[in-house]
N, C-alpha and C positions, 0 to 999 in steps of 0.2 A: 089228565091223560097219563097213562103208564109211562110213555116215552119221557115225560118230564122228570121222572125219577133218575134218568140218565143224563139230564141236562147239567152242564157245568155250573158250579156255584159262583156267585159273586158276593163281594163284601156287603154291598148295600141292598142286595136283592134285585137290582135292576138288570135286565138282560136285553141286549139288542140282537135279536135273531139274525138280522141282515148281515151283521159283521161275522157271525159264526157261519152264515151262508157263504160268505166270501172265503172263509177258511176251508169250507167244504170244497169249493172249486180248487183251491190251492192243493189240498191234500189228495183229492181225487186225481188230479192231473199227475202229481208225483207218483201216486200209487200205480196208476195205469202205465206210466213211463217205466217203472221197474218191472211190472209184469211183462211188458213187451220186451224188455231187455233180457229177461230170463228165457222167454220164448224164442227169441232170435239168436241169442248167443250161447245158451247153455242147455239146449235141448238135445245136443248130440246129433242133430240132423239139420239140413238146410230147410228153412221155412221161407219160401219165396213170397215176395210182396208183388202181386200182380199190378201192372201199370194202372189199372182202373182204380186201384186203392192208394195211389200215390198221395192224394190229398189227405186221406185219413192218416197215413203213416207220417206225413209231415207234421200234422197237428199233434199226434201222439209223441213224436220225437221231440217236440217242444214242451212236453209235459213237465220237464224239470224246472220250467219257469214258475211253477207253483211256489218255489222257494222264494223268489223275489216278490211274489204277492205277499207272502208272510212278512218279508222285510218292511214293505210299505205299511202293512197293518200294524206291525210292531212300532214303527215310528209314529203312527197315528195315535194308538192307544196310550203309549207312554207320554206323548206330548200333550194330550188333552188336559191333565191336571195342571201342567205348567201354563198352557194357553189360558186356562180359566184364571190362574193366579195373576199372570201379567197383563192379560187383556181385559179381564172383567173384575179384577180386584178380589179374586177368590182366595180361599184358604191357602197359605204357603205350603209347599210340598216339603215334608220332612225327609231329609236325605237318609237319616238313620232308618226310618220306616221303609223308605224306598228300597234300600239295599237289603234290609232284613227280609222284605217281602220277596225279593228275587231269590234269596237264599232258601227260605222255608217253602216257597211255592215250587221252585224248579229243581232244586238239588235232589231231594229224595227220589222222585221218579227217575231222574237222569241216572243217578248212581245205581239204583236197583236194576234199571234196564240194561246198563252197561255190564254189570256183574252177571246178569242173567244170560246175556248174549255171549260173554266170555266163557261162562260155564258150559253153554251149549256147544261152543266151538271146541272147548277142551275135551268134552265127551266125544264129539264127532271125530276129533283127531287123535283119540285114544291117549289123551294126556300130553300131547306134544305141543300144547299152547304155552308152556312155561316161558319160552323165549319171547312171547308176546306181552310179557308183564310190563315191559317198558312202554309199549304202545298203549296198554291199558292205563297206566299211571298218567301218561301225557294226555290221554283222552279225558280222563276224569278231571284233570286240571284245565281242560279246554286249551291245551297248548300243542296238540298234536300237529296241526298244520304248520305252526311256527317252527317247531323243533325238527320235524321230519320232512317238511315240504311236500306232503302228500296226504291223501285221505286216510283216515284210520282204518287199518285192515280188520279191526274188530267190528266197527259199525261205520260204514262209509258216510252215512248221511250226517254224522255229527260235525262235519266241517262247517255246516251252516249254523249250527248251534254255537260254535266257537265265534263266528261272526256276530251272532246275536249278543253273546256275552260281552264282546268288545264294545258293541253299541251301548249296552246297559251301563257299562262303566263310564263311558264318556257322555252319555245322554244328558245328565244335568248341565254339563258345560255347553252342549249344543243348544239346549233350551233357552239359553240367554239371548238367542236371536229374537225371542218374543219381546225383548225389551225395546225393540225398535217400535216406536209408538205409531207412526204413520202406517196405516194398513196397506196401502198400495206399495209404498216403499219396502215394507217388510216382505210382502209377497214377491215382489220383483227380485229382491235380494235372494230369497229362498230359491226361486225359479232359476235365477242366474247361476247360483252356485251348483244346483242340480245339473244344469246343462254343461257348465264349465268342467265339472269333475268328469262327466262322461266323455267329453271331447278330449280330455288330456290323458285318458287311460290307455290308448292304443299301444304305445311303445312298451308298456309294462304288463300287458295282458298275458304274456307267455311266461312270466315269472311265477312259479307255483305259489310261493309264500305270499306274494302280492295278490294273486288271483283268488286266494282263499282267505282273504282278510277284509276287515272293514274298509280298507283303503279302496277296494275294488267295488264295494257295494254301498258306500256311504250315501250316494245320491238317492237310493231307494228309501232309506230311513228319513232323509231330509224331505223327500216328497211326502212322506207321512206327516212331517211337521206342517207342511203346506196344507194338507188335507185337514189336519186338526185345527188349523187357523180358520179354515172355511167352516168346519163343523161348529166351532165355538161362536163365531160371529154371524154367520149367514144361514145356517141350516134351518133354523126355525122359521125364517122368513121366505125360504124357497118352497114353492108349491110343487106338489107331485105333478109330473108332466110326462107325456109319452115320449117327448123328445129325448128325455134321459134314457129311455129304453134303447133308442137308436145309438146314443153315446155309449151305453154299457155294452151292447152287443158288438158295436164297432171296436171298442177297446179290447174285448175278448178276441175278436178276429185278428187284430193286429198283434196281440200278445202271443197267440199260438200259431201265427203264420209267418211273422217276420223272421228273416234268416239270422244266423249266428255270426255273420261276417264281421271280423274285427270287433271294435267296441261300439259300433253304431247303435245296436240295440240298447246298450246301457245309457245312451243319450235319450232315446225316445221312450223306452219302456217305463221309466219312473213316472213320467207325465201321464202315460197311457193308463197305468195302474191307479194313479191318483184320480183320474177321471172316472175310472171304474168304481172306485170307492164312493165318490159322490153320487154316481148313478145308482149305486146299490141302495142309497137312502132316499132318493127322490124320483126314481122311475116308478112305473106302474106294474107292468107284467114281470119284469126282472126282479123287482123288490118282492113281489108275491112269491116268486120261486125261491129266492134266497131266504125268505122268512118262513118257509114251510118248516114245520116242527121237526120232521125227520131229517131234512137237509141240515138244518141249523144244529140239531143235537149231535149229529155225526161230525159236523164241522167243529163243534166244541170239544170233541175228543181228539183233535188233530195232533196235539203234543204226544199223547200216548201212541197214536197210530204212526206218527212220524218216527218216533224213537225206535219202534219195534217192527214195523211192517217189512222192511227190507230183509231182516234176518229171518222172519217167519216165512216170507215168500221163498227165500233161498232154500230153507229146510223142507218146506212142503213140496217144492217143485221137484225135488229129487224123486218123489213118488208120483206126483201128478203129471209129470211130463209123459208118463205112459199113456195119458189120455189124448195126446196129440194125434190127430188124424192126418196122415200123409197126403191123402187125396183132397182134403178140405182146403178152403181158401184161408188166407191170413186172418180176415175178420172172424171166421168161424172158430179157428183155433184160439184166437185171442179171447173170444167170448167164453169158450170152454174153460180156459185158464182163469178168467175172471171169476167163474163159478166155482171150480174145484180147488183153486189155489187162493183166490182173492177173498172169497167169503169166509173160509176158516181162518185166514190170517187176520181179517178184520175182527172176527169173533174173539180171537185171542187178545187182540189189542183192547177190545171193549172190556174184557175181564180185567186186564191190567188197569185200565182207566177207573173202573169201579172200585177195585181193591186198593189201588195205590195213589193214582193221581187225584181223583175226586176228593178224598179226605184231605189232601194237602191244599185244596182250594180254600179251606177254612183258614182265614188268617190267624185264628187263635189256636190252631191245632197243637203247637208246641206247648203252650201253657196248659191246655187241656190234658195233654199226655203227661206233663209233669205232675199235674194234680192227681191224675189217675194212678201214677206210679208211686208218688210220695204221700198223697193225702193232704198236701199243702197247696194253697192257691198259687198259681204261677203268674208271672207278669204278663199283662195283655200285650199282644203283638199285632195290633191292628194296623193295616196300611192300605194304600190304594190298590184296587184290584186290577193291576195292569201288568201284562208280561208277554206281549207279542204272540209267538206261536202258541205258548202255553195258555195264555189268558184269552 
């Protein structure tokens, strides 16, 4: 299929479309969330949401929770090699290759995307972005939230990538939980820590540096470890069953309906998303949807889309907001913006994916580039194909 040419690359050639299908749900919800934000807050006019559309608006307003879906997926994917090592006696994970893979896989797209957005903002502001240099440097070093205590004004979405990087750094230490030999004990410890962290966060949730750090989202990554445990030991023996469709749809309902009051969602949602991950692999109808090639391939582009979509939407909306129909309902105007703003924004992200991110999915691209530039063979840099939002 032609669409397969746009599919993300994996080191060993194995591709699990259902996981990329979950990534599609995550990136789609965040994408629509930002389109709605532009429509309601930056259109220069009041866009009323009629009472009959309150349910729709509530679901869309929770679209930012796609980010925590990414966190659970990150925990799962990064934990799988460690789970196989400790639980099945598999090949030990090389820390050198682990960190090198993070560097070669994630940094080139990230740096280029940030420089591109910075250049776009400089042009738009007629060269007045020079004072933003400190924000750019802090963002490039994944330290903006820690230093400034706020989202980066260059690219607001990168706060979550800073959280991801914090997890990548400490992940090998957290993976030592798999050394607990007794399966039930290990899973109860993981579940207990996930719930305890969520319950203890309430008093600190209003502190910006805390609320944009791994300390506020650690339970989601640990829920991913629990999912990886189940995938490693039980997935092959679990039969596909329609009950998992009920679990999956129910999990999505809770995820996009539960309120944001205090820290309670941070207690419930990690477990809910973990259940969704299992349902994605063992349901019938839901799995078929998530495994659809178009859905999965777009989900596999989530890193590029996540990096660039907010900036592209903001730039395009300066023109496409003229397509707003004052007499039309909220869903009609949202649909129009999804078409005239969303489609071009996604298309630009796909171009970036093809030209920049996809080549970096080859673990050996540094050595191949070195060989091409110097004519001498480079050192192989193979590593496990795991990187959360990106992978």
